[in-house]
C-alpha positions, 0 to 999 in steps of 0.5 A: 782286510778287504771290506765288503760294502753295500751298493745303493740304488734308489728308484723313484724321486732320485737326486738332481744329477739323475735328471742329467743322466737320464737326458744323456741316456735318452739322447744316446738311445735316439741316436742308436735307434736312428743308426739301426734304422739306417742299417736295416734300410741299407743292409737288410738284403739276402747275401745270396748264401741264405744268411740273414743280414741287417737287423735280423742278422744282428739279433741272431748274432747277438743271441749267439754271442750272449749264449756263448758268454753265458755258457762260458761264465755260468757258475753252476747250479747250487743244488744238482737234483741228479747228484747222489754224492756223500759229503766226503766224495763231493769234497774230493770231486771238488778238489779233483775237478777244480778247473772244470766249469761244466754247469752240471758239476756243482762241486767245483770251485767255479760254482756261483757260491765258490764251493763255500755254499755249494750243496750235496744233493744227498743231504741238502747240507752245504760243504764246509771248508777251512780256512775260509773267507767271504773275500774268496767269493768276490763277484758272487754276492747276491742283491737283496732289497734293503727291507727298511726302504722296501717297507717305505715303498722305495727301491734300494738294493744291497749286495751281500754275501749269500747265506751258507745254507740258503734253505734252512728247511733242507737241513732240519727238514721240518722235523727233529734232526738226526744226530748223524745229520747234525754232526755233518755240519761243522769244520775242523782245522785239520782235514781228515787224513783219509778223505781230506775233508774238514767236516769230521763231526765229533771225531774232530779234536776239541782244540781243532773245532772251528768257531765263528764269531758274529758281531753286529756293530753300530758306530762303536769305537770299542768294536776293534777292541772286542775283536782284539780281545777275542783273538788275543785271549783265545787258547787256539786263535787259529781256529777262530774266525770273526765276522763283523757287520760294521755300520759306520759313517765312513771317514768319521768312525773307525773301522772294526778291522783297523787297529789303533796302530798301523800294522806296519808299525806294530805287526804283532797286534792280533788284528794284524796277525789274524787279519785273514780270519776277520771278515768285515761287511761294512755298510753306511750307518744311514742304512742301519735299521736295527740289530735284527737286520744287522745280525741277519747279514752277520749270519750271512758271513757264517761258512760252516764252522763247528761252533757259532758265537754271537757277541755285542761289539763292546765285550771283553773276553777272559783268557782261554775263553774258547776252551772254557765255553766249549768244555761247558757246551760239551758237558751238557750232553745236548747237541742242540744246546745254546749257551746264552745270557745277558752278560755281567758288567766288565767293571771288576770282573777280570783279573788284570794279571791273569786275564781270568774271571773274578766272578763266581756268579752268573746271570740266568734268563728267566724274567720277561713281561709284556710291554706295549708301545707303538709296535703293539704288545710284545714280550721283552726280557727284563733285568735277569737275576745273577747268583751262584749257579744252582747246578754245578759242573755244567750249564743250567737249563733256562727258557729264554734266548739272549742276543748279547751272548750266545754260543752253540753248534754251527747248525743253529745259525744255519737252521735259525737265521735272523729274519731279514724282514724285520727292520726297526725291531729292538725289543722282541728279537730275542723271543723270536729267535728263541721260539723259532729255535725251540721249534727246531729242537734247541734248548737254552742254557745259562753258562756256569762260568762267564767267559766274557763281560759287557761294557755297559753305559753305567759307572766308570764307563758311563761317559764313554759309552753314552757317546756311542750313537744308536741306530735310531738316529735315522728312525725318521727315515723308516717311520712306521716300518717297525709296526709292520715288522712287529706284526710279522715277528709276532705272527711267525711265532703265533703270538698275535692270534688277534691279527689276521694273517693277511695283515702281515708280510709272509715273504720267505716265511719258510726260511725265517719261520718255525721248525717242525720238532716242537710247537710254540703252544707247548712253550707257552703252556709250559712257561705260562704265557697267554698270547690271547690275554697278553699275560705271563705267569710271574715269578718264573725264576723260582721254577728256573732256579730250583726245578726246571733243569732237574726235571726237564733234563731227565727227558734229554734224548739218549742220543743227545738230540735235545729234550723230548718235550713230548715227555713233559707234562708241566705248566708253570703257575704263579704261586704268588699272583698277588705279589708285586 
């Protein structure tokens, strides 16, 4: 697998060899200027036929050549305002006009996003294809600032894949998405026999609905084992695509897409068998600035799959996990459901003979509290209770999002992408994504059954896991950036009203901001969060365990497009405020 790598260009300060390079460049420029002056002096004459010669002629010819070069290599606009084609027609046009490089044709395969991220003007929604890989987009990546260095006043640029949906607002339109619009996102392994489109909505059989798995890994020796587990245990591995952001020290750490044994010696290893379904973006570990930035790049690897899953890099999956989690997802009847939780420890969780879970319990997300620190007061999730599900036959509604495991429809990634302007954030990311998703209309559920388990640095795995480095080993290089990032994180979700808006970064706030389906204030009122006093109504798990699902699911919209919180008039109040 060809890895995508970062390119680092630091401005100011520089290294010692920059001075030598600069002197060589200056000398070359002086020589060229001298040559051109001589050329003008001796050749700036009229040729007799009215054609300008000398410098004027050179400039004219250069501009003409540059124009021809741009016209020849122009890769097309991402979105053509005057094109009114529906998705199926755009796909057909793309197939029929594959060799046409006219800049007005935004559906051909020569567009600057290789048709994987090209859009139709009728819907503003990109076209999904299968199979797909960022390797097909080589030369079409984009440069972004490394935000950690940018917040330090330094110029370091990274070349990264483009987001499949560069404008999330064009998809959710700052209102609740219609079911028709939501179903226009998501690819199927087998294209429609009539239209040849991989985007078949809910007409796609469950077993052919594609799954994108995003993994952010920091120098983790278990990453390749996680990828192996995903592909080896899936009931339908042919519909799974894994995207890894692999932050490593080259030559020291193993790559996530390289198996323990060379493929030439053992070609039947899952990483070898399904190598075309693994995309790895490899970046230098010293550029790592925490999980938010890494997961942002991970979201850049998404290419329109029907479902999207987020997993840590040290997770083991149960046999048939893909069929199981899809079945659970569909049983909610909620197109905007996100199944998410803190995972149970792997020890004694999977039967080694059958590959199935031995657990009958599962965690549920309901326990959070304010904490302080250098970055200011913010909410962080605490240990979550685990027990026999209160609701049987489907996942159970809960208030919070968990970053270690999440499974949803693909449009969740497209409409709620991780914010690239949040370096050195560890605690707080889950509240940010959860609240942003809530305002777009998403609902969070605890899976009824666990389909994977986490290797924690405790018990039998303590010694091995404690050897894995952490991203904050480079924290000194980005000292203070987390404070700025936390102000932005809290500001976007309206959790720091005491901080003037002028004090935090508003870059691309619409892209990485709130939706228009719900207000954050509604969430705070229902769950019992006071963003002014920085307090929570405690013992929320009591409500989540026994009442939340039964009461709120009654307000699930008839078309399955999320819970209508306009019908919910409820505020959680701690029944035991004096209890510890």
